[in-house]
C-alpha positions in Angstrom: 3.3 -24.5 -7.2 1.6 -21.2 -6.1 -0.8 -21.5 -3.1 -3.5 -18.9 -3.9 -5.2 -17.0 -1.1 -7.3 -13.9 -1.1 -5.4 -11.8 -3.7 -2.3 -13.6 -2.5 0.4 -15.9 -4.0 3.0 -17.6 -2.0 6.5 -19.1 -2.8 7.9 -20.3 0.5 8.6 -17.3 2.6 7.7 -14.9 -0.2 4.1 -13.5 -0.3 2.9 -11.7 -3.4 -0.2 -9.5 -2.8 -2.1 -8.5 -5.9 -4.1 -5.3 -5.5 -6.1 -3.4 -8.1 -3.3 -1.1 -9.1 -0.2 -2.4 -7.2 1.7 -5.6 -6.5 3.2 -5.8 -3.0 5.9 -8.4 -2.4 6.6 -9.4 1.2 9.5 -11.7 2.4 9.3 -12.7 6.1 12.6 -13.7 7.8 13.6 -14.1 11.4 15.1 -10.7 11.6 12.5 -8.7 9.8 10.0 -8.3 7.0 11.1 -7.1 3.5 8.6 -5.3 1.4 8.6 -4.2 -2.3 5.8 -2.1 -3.9 5.4 -2.3 -7.7 2.9 -0.6 -9.9 1.1 -3.0 -12.2 1.2 -0.7 -15.2 5.0 -1.1 -15.3 4.6 -4.8 -16.0 1.2 -5.2 -17.9 2.3 -3.8 -21.2 2.3 -7.4 -22.5 -0.6 -9.8 -22.0 -1.7 -10.3 -18.5 -0.6 -13.9 -18.2 2.9 -13.2 -19.7 3.4 -10.1 -17.6 2.4 -11.8 -14.4 4.9 -14.6 -15.0 7.7 -12.2 -15.8 6.9 -10.1 -12.8 6.9 -13.0 -10.3 10.1 -14.6 -11.6 12.1 -11.4 -12.0 11.1 -9.7 -8.7 11.4 -13.0 -6.7 14.9 -13.4 -8.0 15.8 -9.8 -7.0 14.4 -10.1 -3.5 15.9 -13.5 -2.8 19.3 -12.3 -4.0 19.1 -9.2 -1.8 18.0 -11.0 1.4 21.5 -12.2 2.6 23.1 -8.8 2.5 20.0 -7.0 3.8 19.3 -9.2 6.8 22.6 -8.1 8.5 21.1 -4.7 9.2 17.4 -5.7 9.6 17.6 -5.5 13.3 17.4 -1.7 13.3 14.0 -0.1 13.3 13.0 1.7 10.1 9.8 3.6 10.5 7.8 5.8 8.2 7.8 3.3 5.3 6.3 4.5 2.1 6.4 8.1 3.6 6.3 10.3 0.6 5.1 13.9 -0.1 5.4 13.8 -3.9 3.1 13.7 -6.8 5.2 11.2 -8.7 2.9 8.2 -9.3 5.8 6.1 -10.5 7.7 6.1 -7.2 8.8 2.6 -6.1 10.2 2.1 -2.7 12.1 -0.8 -0.9 11.8 -0.8 2.9 12.4 -3.2 5.8 9.9 -3.9 8.6 11.3 -5.3 11.9 9.3 -6.8 14.8 9.2 -3.3 16.4 7.6 -1.9 13.2 4.8 -4.5 13.3 4.1 -3.4 16.9 3.8 0.2 15.7 0.8 -0.8 13.6 -1.1 -1.5 16.9 0.2 1.8 18.4 -1.0 3.8 15.4 -4.5 2.3 15.7 -4.6 3.2 19.4 -3.5 6.7 18.6 -6.2 7.1 16.0 -8.9 5.8 18.2 -7.8 8.0 21.1 -8.1 11.1 18.8 -11.5 10.0 17.4 -12.9 9.5 20.9 -11.4 12.6 22.4 -13.2 16.0 23.0 -10.5 17.5 20.8 -12.2 16.1 17.6 -15.8 16.8 18.7 -18.0 19.2 16.7 -18.8 22.6 18.1 -20.7 25.5 16.6 -18.8 28.5 15.1 -18.4 31.5 17.4 -21.0 34.3 17.0 -18.8 36.8 18.8 -17.4 38.2 15.5 -19.4 41.4 14.7 -21.2 41.5 11.4 -19.4 43.6 8.7 -20.7 44.2 5.2 -18.1 44.8 2.4 -18.7 45.7 -1.2 -16.8 44.3 -4.2 -17.1 45.4 -7.9 -16.6 42.4 -10.2 -13.6 42.8 -12.5 -13.2 41.2 -15.9 -12.1 37.6 -15.6 -13.1 37.2 -12.0 -15.2 34.2 -10.9 -17.6 33.8 -8.0 -15.4 31.0 -6.7 -12.3 33.3 -6.6 -14.3 36.1 -5.0 -15.6 33.8 -2.3 -12.1 32.6 -1.5 -10.8 36.2 -1.3 -13.4 37.2 1.3 -13.4 33.8 3.1 -17.1 33.0 2.7 -19.1 30.5 0.6 -20.5 31.0 -2.8 -23.9 30.4 -1.3 -23.4 33.5 0.9 -22.5 35.7 -2.1 -25.3 34.4 -4.3 -27.9 34.5 -1.5 -27.0 38.0 -0.4 -27.1 39.4 -3.9 -30.0 37.4 -5.4 -27.8 36.0 -8.1 -29.3 33.3 -10.4 -26.1 31.5 -11.3 -23.3 30.0 -9.3 -21.1 30.0 -12.3 -21.4 33.4 -13.9 -21.6 37.0 -12.7 -21.5 40.2 -14.9 -18.4 42.4 -15.0 -19.1 45.7 -13.2 -21.7 44.3 -10.8 -21.2 45.5 -7.2 -21.7 42.7 -4.7 -22.4 43.1 -1.0 -20.5 40.5 1.0 -20.9 39.8 4.7 -17.9 38.6 6.7 -19.6 35.4 7.8 -21.8 32.7 6.1 -25.4 33.6 5.9 -27.7 35.8 3.8 -28.3 39.5 3.6 -31.9 40.3 2.9 -34.0 43.5 2.5 -37.3 43.1 4.4 -40.5 43.1 2.3 -44.1 43.6 3.3 -45.4 40.6 5.2 -41.9 39.2 6.2 -41.4 38.1 9.8 -38.4 36.9 11.8 -40.4 33.8 12.8 -41.1 33.1 9.2 -37.4 33.2 8.3 -36.5 31.0 11.3 -39.0 28.4 10.0 -38.0 28.6 6.3 -34.3 28.4 6.8 -34.4 26.3 10.0 -32.4 28.9 11.9 -33.2 29.5 15.6 -34.9 32.9 16.2 -32.4 33.6 19.0 -29.6 33.3 16.5 -31.2 35.7 14.0 -31.8 38.2 16.8 -28.2 37.9 18.1 -26.9 38.9 14.6 -29.1 42.0 14.2 -29.9 45.1 16.3 -33.6 45.3 16.1 -35.4 48.0 18.0 -38.6 45.9 17.8 -38.3 42.5 16.2 -42.1 42.3 15.8 -42.2 45.4 13.6 -39.3 45.6 11.1 -39.8 48.3 8.5 -40.0 47.4 4.8 -36.6 47.7 3.1 -34.5 47.3 6.2 -31.4 45.2 5.7 -31.1 42.1 8.0 -28.7 39.2 8.2 -29.9 35.6 8.5 -27.0 33.4 9.6 -26.7 30.1 7.8 -29.7 30.9 5.7 -28.5 28.8 2.8 -28.4 25.0 3.3 -25.0 24.0 4.8 -25.0 20.8 2.7 -25.5 20.3 -1.0 -27.9 17.4 0.0 -28.6 15.4 3.1 -26.3 12.5 3.7 -22.6 12.0 2.8 -20.7 12.9 -0.4 -18.1 10.7 -1.9 -14.8 12.2 -0.8 -13.1 11.8 -4.3 -14.2 11.8 -7.9 -12.8 8.2 -8.1 -15.3 5.7 -6.7 -13.3 2.5 -7.2 -12.6 0.7 -4.0 -9.3 -1.2 -3.5 -10.2 -2.6 -0.1 -13.7 -2.6 1.5 -14.8 -2.3 5.1 -14.4 -5.5 7.1 -12.0 -8.4 7.7 -9.0 -8.8 5.3 -5.6 -10.3 5.2 -3.0 -7.9 6.5 -1.4 -6.3 3.4 2.1 -6.6 4.8 1.8 -10.1 6.3 -1.0 -12.4 5.0 -0.4 -14.9 7.8 -3.0 -13.1 9.9 -6.2 -11.2 9.3 -7.2 -7.7 10.5 -10.4 -5.7 10.6 -10.3 -2.8 8.1 -12.3 0.1 9.6 -12.7 2.1 6.4 -12.6 2.1 2.7 -9.4 2.3 0.6 -10.4 4.3 -2.5 -8.2 4.0 -5.6 -7.6 7.8 -5.8 -4.0 8.6 -6.9 -2.9 12.1 -5.9 -6.3 13.7 -6.6 -8.3 16.2 -4.7 -10.1 15.0 -1.6 -13.3 16.8 -0.5 -15.2 17.0 2.7 -18.0 14.4 2.8 -20.3 16.8 4.8 -20.3 20.2 6.4 -18.2 20.3 9.6 -15.3 21.5 11.6 -11.7 20.4 11.0 -10.6 19.0 14.4 -7.3 17.4 13.4 -4.9 18.1 10.5 -1.4 16.7 10.6 0.7 13.6 10.9 -0.8 10.5 12.5 1.7 7.7 12.6 1.1 4.9 10.0 -1.9 6.8 8.6 0.5 9.5 7.4 -0.9 13.0 6.8 -4.5 12.8 8.1 -7.5 15.1 8.4 -10.4 14.5 10.9 -13.7 16.5 10.4 -16.4 16.6 13.1 -20.0 16.9 11.8 -23.2 17.8 13.5 -25.1 14.9 15.1 -22.1 13.0 16.5 -20.5 12.1 13.2 -16.7 12.2 12.3 -14.9 11.5 9.1 -11.2 10.6 8.7 -9.1 10.9 5.6 -5.7 9.2 5.7 -2.4 8.7 3.7 -2.7 12.3 2.2 0.1 13.9 0.2 -1.1 17.5 0.9 -3.4 19.2 3.4 -4.9 22.7 2.6 -7.1 23.2 5.7 -6.3 24.0 9.3 -7.6 22.8 12.6 -10.6 24.9 13.7 -11.6 25.7 10.2 -15.3 25.1 9.1 -15.7 23.5 5.7 -18.7 23.0 3.4 -19.8 19.7 2.0 -17.8 19.1 -1.2 -15.0 21.6 -0.3 -11.5 20.5 -1.2 -9.5 19.8 1.9 -6.4 17.8 0.8 -4.9 15.5 -1.9 -4.7 11.8 -1.7 -1.3 10.2 -1.5 1.0 7.5 -0.2 2.2 8.8 3.2 2.5 6.7 6.3 2.3 2.9 6.2 0.8 2.4 2.7 1.0 0.0 -0.2 0.5 2.7 -2.8 -1.3 6.0 -3.5 -4.9 5.9 -2.3 -7.3 7.5 0.2 -8.2 5.7 3.4 -11.7 7.0 4.4 -13.6 6.3 7.7 -17.0 7.3 9.1 -17.5 7.2 12.8 -20.9 7.7 14.6 -20.7 8.5 18.3 -17.5 6.6 18.7 -18.5 3.6 16.6 -17.0 2.8 13.2 -19.5 2.2 10.4 -19.3 1.0 6.9 -19.0 4.2 4.9 -20.4 2.7 1.7 -23.8 2.4 3.4 -24.0 6.2 3.8 -22.3 7.6 0.7 -24.6 9.0 -1.9 -24.9 7.0 -5.1 
């Protein structure tokens, strides 16, 4: 008889974990832990009941038959299980976990927490030492605002605000755009305009506006003079945090759960596992990329620091397209979800941290 736990079935030493999109089979022996990851869609072409029965019987037979020959070499440490950098969603891997690998789970968690609490991953404002330069660009047939913004390294907000464009999706061929080399807005002074008025309207400190412009007299700026207002457009599409993927289905929520590799003990899951298979991951909020690279069992990972003491973490990525030190807008693509590190299948592990304390991301994500 099966003993049913939380999404878990047991047959002696064999544990079958049933997730939303995957089935993970775990066999625990004295010399190590054997794991097999299977995608449900490969077995659910028949009715659910019949497919589950075939799956359990067939895979159990394969694993039990393979145990004797595999245990002889189980004493060696095999790390980086499920480490893939491929867009093949049908990959199925067989790996062995030893006692040392189980200890590595704790080490990975310590590494992640040290990074999140370190000054290295703190938010800092962009440097204002780069002198303002204004370039011009004549729109060619077939060009888009998104492509032009990428070419010059600024946001679409900056181009639209500096040229008084009415649409973010369309611009006429032949139009000459003025493009500053930093995010903000170019503006021709009109009668009645004041620097203090801009500071209040766009919530930009007066000192920051004065630092970007060479005014002879900031109290009397002639009509028609071109000025630059840094960060004049809102840095966020809206207040709060954006869902990091188009997919909003959650495989595993924030809180206590059975360990996916060994259901004998529970662990506290400090984020959300979102069922996003090799799809684009976007920044949940405006911020600075403070870590982009490999982070142990979390695989390829990105950490973004946000104003106000917030940090967001994106783990198990298959591809990263941003670099440390880069500033990103809310909603900007930063990576692709994947199956790297210690993972049971392609998904996004997402965390939100406030002043060093983990929070439940679902409470803050916009519905």
